[in-house]
C-alpha angles and dihedrals in degrees: 000000000000127000134189118339096036089054096047096103136120115338094000095061096092091056093050094043090050091057089051087053093049097255139107115234120197133191110238121194113235090206106048098016097229124135129221132206105230125034110258104157091237131063113255092210105049101004097238120151094209099105133154135185126254130181109240120229089249093233130110146171121236115236102172139342144186138190115241112217097171113050117223092225140017089253090067099033094091092059097048127153095052136145128247126181144179109244134180123221124212088242086070097256121130117199144157118253142164110269110216098211141080113267090242089064094057136088131173116268093020118146119254135187125211122257112173111204142191103251129180104007114316096341119115117220133178114262135173134206127195108274103231092165094063096076088232100084 
C-alpha cells in the first residue's frame, strides 16, 4: 500500500502538497458549493467536474476514535499502538485521520486542530491534536 508521495499525481497533487505545507486543501464544487475530503476530480454530491481548491480552517470536532494495536501494514506497525478517529471539519467534511494524542486525553465532541505529519517515512498524512487554545477543550 502506498501513501503520500506516490499518490501525489494529477488532480490530487494540491491535497498532498498542502499536507507537506501544513494545511488541509479540500476540493470545493463550484456548482453546489460543497466540499469533499479527498480529491476525486468530480463532485460526489452533484457530479459536477467544476471544482476548485480551498484551504480548510484546520480545525475539527472529534466524533469517535479507537486505538489501533495491530497495524494494517508493515509501514504502520512500528507506531502501534496509535489512535485514529472520525473528525468533522467546519467545511462539512467528515473523515478519518490520525489523532496525535493518548486515548486518555480524548473525549467525544472535543475540538481538534490539524497537524499534518510525516508518518511513516517521508509520507505526509493528516493528523489532529487536541485544540487546547480554542477554549472548548
